[in-house]
Each structure stands twice: as structure tokens, then as C-alpha cells.
C-alpha positions in Angstrom: 82.2 31.0 -48.3 79.9 31.3 -45.3 78.7 27.7 -45.8 82.2 26.4 -46.0 83.1 28.1 -42.8 80.2 26.5 -41.0 81.3 23.0 -42.0 84.9 23.7 -41.1 84.0 25.0 -37.7 81.7 22.1 -36.9 82.3 19.8 -34.0 81.9 16.4 -35.7 81.5 13.1 -33.9 81.4 9.8 -35.9 79.1 7.3 -34.2 80.3 3.8 -33.6 83.9 4.7 -34.3 85.3 2.8 -31.3 84.4 0.0 -28.8 83.8 -3.7 -29.0 80.8 -5.4 -30.6 78.5 -4.5 -33.4 78.7 -0.7 -34.2 76.0 1.7 -35.2 76.8 4.3 -37.7 76.2 8.0 -38.4 77.4 11.3 -37.3 76.7 14.1 -34.9 77.5 17.7 -35.7 77.2 20.9 -33.7 77.9 24.4 -34.8 76.8 27.9 -33.7 74.0 27.6 -36.2 72.7 24.1 -35.9 72.8 20.7 -34.2 72.6 17.7 -36.5 72.5 14.0 -36.0 72.0 11.1 -38.4 72.1 7.6 -37.1 71.6 4.1 -38.4 71.8 0.7 -36.6 74.5 -1.9 -36.7 72.4 -4.0 -39.1 73.1 -1.4 -41.8 76.8 -1.6 -41.2 76.7 -5.2 -42.3 75.3 -4.2 -45.7 78.0 -2.1 -47.5 75.7 -0.9 -50.3 73.0 0.2 -47.9 75.5 1.9 -45.6 76.9 3.8 -48.6 73.4 4.9 -49.6 72.6 6.2 -46.1 76.0 7.9 -45.7 75.4 9.7 -49.0 71.9 10.8 -47.8 73.4 11.9 -44.5 75.9 14.2 -46.2 73.3 15.7 -48.5 70.8 16.3 -45.7 73.4 17.8 -43.5 74.7 20.2 -46.1 71.1 21.3 -47.0 70.3 21.8 -43.3 73.5 23.8 -42.7 72.6 26.1 -45.7 69.1 26.7 -44.4 70.3 27.5 -40.9 72.9 29.9 -42.3 70.1 31.6 -44.3 68.0 31.9 -41.2 70.8 33.5 -39.2 71.3 36.1 -41.9 67.6 36.9 -42.1 67.4 37.2 -38.3 70.4 39.6 -38.3 68.4 42.1 -40.4 65.3 41.9 -38.1 65.8 42.7 -34.4 62.3 41.4 -33.6 63.3 37.9 -34.9 66.1 36.5 -32.7 67.9 33.6 -34.3 67.5 30.2 -32.5 69.9 27.5 -33.5 68.2 24.9 -35.7 68.1 21.2 -34.8 67.6 18.1 -36.9 67.7 14.5 -35.8 67.4 11.6 -38.2 67.4 8.0 -36.9 66.9 4.8 -38.8 65.6 1.9 -36.7 65.3 -1.8 -37.5 61.7 -2.9 -38.0 62.4 -6.4 -39.1 65.4 -8.6 -40.0 64.5 -11.6 -42.2 66.7 -14.0 -44.1 66.2 -12.1 -47.4 65.2 -8.7 -46.1 66.0 -5.8 -43.8 63.2 -3.5 -43.0 63.9 0.0 -41.6 61.9 2.9 -40.3 63.2 6.5 -40.2 62.2 8.9 -37.4 62.8 12.6 -37.9 62.6 15.5 -35.5 63.3 19.1 -36.7 63.3 22.5 -35.1 63.7 25.6 -37.3 63.0 28.3 -34.8 59.2 28.0 -34.7 56.8 27.5 -31.9 57.7 23.8 -31.5 59.7 21.1 -33.3 58.1 18.9 -36.0 58.5 15.3 -36.7 58.0 12.8 -39.5 58.7 9.4 -40.8 60.1 7.4 -43.7 60.8 3.7 -44.4 62.7 1.4 -46.7 63.1 -2.3 -47.3 66.4 -3.7 -48.4 66.2 -6.7 -50.7 69.2 -8.8 -49.7 69.0 -11.2 -52.7 68.7 -8.4 -55.3 71.0 -6.0 -53.4 68.6 -3.1 -53.9 66.4 -0.8 -51.8 62.7 -1.0 -52.3 60.1 1.4 -50.9 57.6 -0.6 -48.8 54.7 0.3 -51.1 56.6 -1.1 -54.1 56.0 -4.6 -52.7 52.2 -4.2 -53.3 50.3 -4.2 -56.6 49.2 -0.6 -55.9 48.6 1.8 -53.0 44.9 1.5 -53.7 45.1 -2.3 -53.3 46.8 -1.9 -50.0 44.2 0.6 -48.8 41.4 -1.7 -49.8 43.0 -4.5 -47.8 43.7 -2.6 -44.6 41.8 0.6 -44.8 38.8 -0.4 -42.6 40.8 -2.0 -39.7 43.4 0.8 -39.9 40.7 3.5 -39.5 39.0 1.6 -36.6 42.3 1.3 -34.8 43.2 4.9 -35.4 39.8 6.1 -34.2 40.3 4.0 -31.0 43.6 5.8 -30.3 42.2 9.2 -31.2 39.2 8.7 -28.9 41.6 7.7 -26.0 43.7 10.8 -26.4 40.6 13.1 -26.8 38.5 11.6 -24.2 35.5 11.2 -26.5 34.5 9.1 -29.5 35.5 10.2 -33.0 32.6 11.3 -35.3 33.8 10.8 -38.9 30.7 12.7 -40.2 31.6 15.8 -38.2 33.3 17.5 -41.2 36.4 18.1 -39.1 39.5 17.1 -41.0 40.9 15.6 -37.8 37.9 13.2 -37.5 38.2 11.9 -41.1 39.5 8.5 -42.0 42.8 8.8 -43.9 44.4 6.5 -46.4 47.1 4.3 -44.9 49.1 4.3 -48.1 49.5 8.1 -47.8 51.2 7.7 -44.5 54.5 5.9 -43.8 54.1 2.1 -44.3 56.6 -0.1 -42.5 56.9 -3.9 -42.8 57.4 -5.9 -39.6 57.7 -9.4 -38.3 57.0 -11.2 -35.1 58.4 -14.6 -36.3 61.6 -13.5 -38.0 60.7 -15.5 -41.1 58.1 -13.5 -43.0 56.5 -10.1 -43.0 53.4 -10.7 -40.9 52.8 -7.2 -39.6 52.2 -4.0 -41.4 52.8 -0.8 -39.5 51.4 2.7 -40.3 53.3 5.7 -38.9 51.2 8.8 -38.9 52.9 12.1 -38.3 51.5 15.0 -36.3 48.8 17.0 -38.2 47.9 14.1 -40.4 45.2 12.6 -38.2 44.9 15.2 -35.4 46.3 18.5 -34.1 49.9 18.8 -33.1 49.2 18.3 -29.4 48.0 14.7 -30.1 51.4 13.8 -31.5 52.1 11.0 -33.8 50.1 7.8 -34.2 51.2 4.2 -34.9 48.9 1.4 -36.0 50.0 -2.2 -36.4 47.9 -4.7 -38.3 48.3 -8.4 -39.1 49.0 -9.7 -42.6 45.7 -11.3 -43.6 44.6 -13.1 -46.8 43.4 -9.8 -48.1 46.8 -8.3 -47.6 48.5 -11.2 -49.3 46.2 -10.6 -52.3 47.5 -7.1 -52.5 51.2 -8.2 -52.5 52.9 -8.5 -55.9 53.2 -12.2 -56.8 57.0 -12.0 -56.9 57.2 -10.9 -53.3 54.4 -13.0 -51.9 56.7 -15.6 -50.4 58.2 -12.9 -48.1 54.8 -12.4 -46.5 52.7 -14.7 -44.2 50.5 -14.9 -41.2 
């Protein structure tokens, strides 16, 4: 009953509901317990099946978040030393690349659940226009290990360059500190990009806070070119979608 009351009392704004031109989609909801937003770009609105998939995810994520916020308020009510702070969740899908046969998206997440600071994370998907199905970016490669072998060395070099800039000193991978270690790109969020609008010729790696450094360093993003080694790691049936 409590959960139902939250949803009924919510101030809901449907994004892209009015105005000329291409419309983005999603929803913004604010209650006494939480603020929630879930957005996708206008490119998604042009793909009904993908729009339906994200709308379904939006509803499920919102309801789960509302339930967690309600639980947190009830727990805070029984502990005077733990004041309740409204929770916040923002989910935004962005276009990474639009190709004749593909739509590549990245997801950017920010969440605050009453702790010392908000947290953030990433996700991605690739929409296969010809097959009309969603494909995780990694599914276009023969294996995560094959992708790591193709881009692992340049990825770690680029990541270390960024870490050194933020820390003001070189990264020593032999230090034994987990935040100095090289990490597998396939274990992060892989996104497929394009600078020519014809083929995927860029691979992006989105690294969330804590994965490659302490929270204060924030997230990292590394972009690498599609090389012959990368092409070898792509499944044969998808190789035509990739190029330099």
C-alpha cells in the first residue's frame, strides 16, 4: 500500500511530450522520497521496438528505486541518528554512433542513496537495425578475451596517461596498489563509435569511479581506433560493420 501511495503522489513529467522537431523520450518523477529521471534521445523514438524496450526498463527501474527509497525512509524513522535524505537516480541514454544498419548507445547513471556522495556507472547497447534486435557491444566480438588481446596494451597506456595527469605523478603498475594496476577493458563498459558515419571505427571504454582509481578521480574514458587486430577479434558476420 505504501508503495502504491508513492507512485500515486508522484509529480510525473513525460519528456518530449510537446514541441516541434524530433523529440527525446523518458520521464521525470519527483516525490517526497525520491527524484527519478530516465531519458533517451530522439533517435530511439524512431525505433519503436527499442523505444518499447527502454520504456519497459524505465518502468521497472523506477518501481524498484521507489521501493528502495520507501524502505530507507522506514528504516530512518526507527533510528533518530540516521536522518532520511531523499534518494536520486538519473539514467540517460546517449547516441554514440548512428550508422545505416546500427544505432549505438551509451547509458550514463548517477545515483544518490543517502551516503557520503553520489555514485555513477555506465552501460551500453547496440541496436541491429536489419535484424531488429538489441546486441550487447561485446557480442559483436569473438570473445571478451579476444578484444582484450587486441586493445589491452593501448588501453592501459592511455588509461595510465590520464591517471598520471590527475595524480600529478607517473603510474607504477608494479606498486601492488589496485588503483595502479592495469584493468581488462572488456570488464568495463565497451561502446562502439564512429567518426565517419559509415562503420564502427572507434572503440570507447567507459570506466566508472573505483574501477581504476579512488572516487575523487572520477570516471575515465578511453577511445581507441579500430585496427587490423580489432577487426580480427570481430565475429565474421559483423566484420563489415567495422573499418578504419
